[in-house]
C-alpha positions in Angstrom: 118.4 126.9 91.1 119.6 125.6 87.7 117.5 126.3 84.7 115.1 123.7 83.3 117.5 122.4 80.6 120.2 121.8 83.1 117.8 120.1 85.5 116.5 117.8 82.7 120.0 117.0 81.6 120.9 116.1 85.2 117.9 113.8 85.5 118.4 112.1 82.2 122.1 111.7 82.8 121.6 110.1 86.2 119.0 107.7 84.8 121.3 106.6 82.0 124.2 106.2 84.5 122.0 104.1 86.8 120.3 101.9 84.3 123.1 101.0 82.0 126.5 100.4 83.4 127.8 99.7 79.9 127.4 103.3 79.0 130.5 105.1 80.3 129.4 108.7 80.0 131.1 111.8 81.2 128.6 114.5 82.1 130.4 117.1 80.0 130.4 115.0 76.9 126.7 114.1 77.5 125.8 117.8 77.9 127.7 118.7 74.7 125.9 116.0 72.8 122.5 117.1 74.0 123.3 120.7 73.1 124.4 119.6 69.7 121.1 117.8 69.2 119.0 120.7 70.4 120.9 123.3 68.4 120.9 121.4 65.1 117.1 121.0 64.7 
């Protein structure tokens, strides 16, 4: 079972992918971005 952060990232990432086709996100890039936001607060 993935940890809570990974689980939330998965949900958010999938929602973004499904709702906005204009956003061309790679999961790795998205995860790095979220980690950056979390770690710099």
